[in-house]
Structures are given as structure tokens and as C-alpha cells.
N, C-alpha and C positions, 0 to 999 in steps of 0.2 A: 413532465413538470417544468414549470417555468423557473426563472431566476429568483422569483419571490415566492414566499409561502411560509408555511409553518413546519418546524422541525418535527419529524415523525419518530418518536421514541421507540417504535417497533421496527425501525429499519435494521437490516442485517448487521451493520457495523455496531449500532447501539446494542443489539442483542449479543454480539460477540463481547463487547466491553463489559457487560454484566454477567457473562458466563452462561447465557442461555443457549448460545450456539458455539460449538467448539471451533478453535482455530489453531493453526500451527504457528506459534510465536517465534519470532527471531529474537526480539528483545523488547523490553518495556521499562518504563519508569512511571513516575506519578503523572506525567504530562502526555506521554506518547506511547503508542503501541505500533510496533512493526511486525507484520505477519505475512506469511506466504499466501499468495492469491490461490484460492482453491480451483480456479479456472484460469491457469496461467497462459499468457500469450507466448511465453518463452520460458525455458528452464531458468529458475531463479527469480521469477517475477514476485516482487515484494510490494506490499501496500503499507503506507504509513499514515496513521490517523491520530487525531488529538483525542485524549481521554477526557479533556475538560470542556471543550467547546461544543456547542450545539449548532455551529455554523453548518449550513447546508452546502455552501459553496464559498469561493474565494471572496466574493463581495461582502459576505456576512461575518467573516472571521475577525476576531479581535487582533489588533496589531501585535500585541505581546505573545499571543498564542501562535500566530503565524511565524514570528521570529523563532520560537522554540521548535515549531514543526519543521521549518526550513533547515535549521541546524540538524535536526534528527534525520531528515531526508538526505542531507549531505553525508552525515556519518554512516548511514545505512548504505548509500550508493558506493562509498569508499569500500565498505566491507564486501559488498556484492562483487565489485570489480577485483578486489584482492582474492576473494575465495574462488571465483569462477573464471577469471581471466577472459572476459569477453572482449571483443574487438571495439565495442562501444556500448552505449545503453540509451534507452529512451526514458525521459522523465515526462510523465503525463499527469495533468490535472485538468479534469473535464468539468464544465459548468453548464448546468441546465440540460434538459433532454435534447434540445437541438444541438448542443455541444457534445453529445455522446454520453453524458452522465447517466448512470443507471442506479447508483446508490446515493441518496441525497444526504450524505454526511461527508463533509470535506475530507478528501483523501488524495494522496499522491501515489502514482504507480512508478516503480523503478523496474524497468524491463531490460535485462541484459540482451545484447545483440551480437551475433556472430555473422561474418560476411557470407558464410556458406549455409546458414540456416534461416529459413523463412519463419515469420511469426504468425500466429493466429490473429485474426481481427478481434478488436475489443468486443467482449460479450459473445464470441463465437468459439472459444476454446472448450475442449472437453474437460471434465473434472479430472484433477490429478490424483494419482495414487498417494494416499496419506503418508505411507512409509517413505516414499521418495521425497515428499515435501519436508518431512521431519529431518531426513538426511541433509537436504539442502539447507534448511534452517540452521542446523548444527554447524555446517561448514561456514555459513555466513556469520553466525554469532561468534564463532572462533576467530574470525578475521576482524571483528570490531575493534576500533581504537578505544582506549579507555575514555569514559565520559568525563 
């Protein structure tokens, strides 16, 4: 898919937002959902999406939505680092098929990194165990700063 097009209300994230597809939530509010990536590139890989925008990519998102989303990404990244104590983290936001985007609903990846652990490539990781994701989500949620 290119950088232009029509939002697909049947994309996996849209389906997660309406409860058609299960997810392991870290936290949510009326504007944002943070949840565990089912195919994590590393332990603790979290996705953050808007509940309100139909933006497919960064070029389409409303500025006020992006501001709330960015604050949510920062809050979530702080909790990930507090809960899991990684050596660093990657923040990824991919745009267009050529840019590596596979789900065309604007989203941010928070991927913890440790110097002695390799990560899987984007879209190449195996599906995670749901119980392990739930345990990680609980640890990260417990480390969240108050909103």
C-alpha cells in the first residue's frame, strides 16, 4: 500500500479496537490503546494506537491526535523501561509498504533492547505465548506513571 489511500475499517487494529480480535492490553483511555505485540520483536514489545483517528500513517494524522499519541508513547516507554530495565529501546513508526508498514492504522512500536539479546525482524517474529504477554503487560502497567 502506498502513502495515500482509504482507511480500511477491517484492518487488524480497527478490529482490536471494536473487540472483534482479542489483544493483551497494557493500558487504555478514551484516546489511546497500548497493547502487547502478538508477534514481538523482543520481550516487552508494545504497540500504541489512537482510538479516535482513522489515519493510516503519520502524514494523515490530526495534529491534536498526534500530540496525545506522542504523550502516550512517552508514558508507555517510561513504564516499559521501568518494568523491564532494558539497556535501551527502539521507537518505530513505519509509513507505507515501502517503509515497512504492514498494518495501515497509525501505530508506534516500543521495542526494549538489551545488548546481549538479538531482536527479530519486523514481521518475522513468532507468535508469543498469551500468558507471557499478560504477565509482561501487568508488569508494564504496574510501572505506569499516573496519567
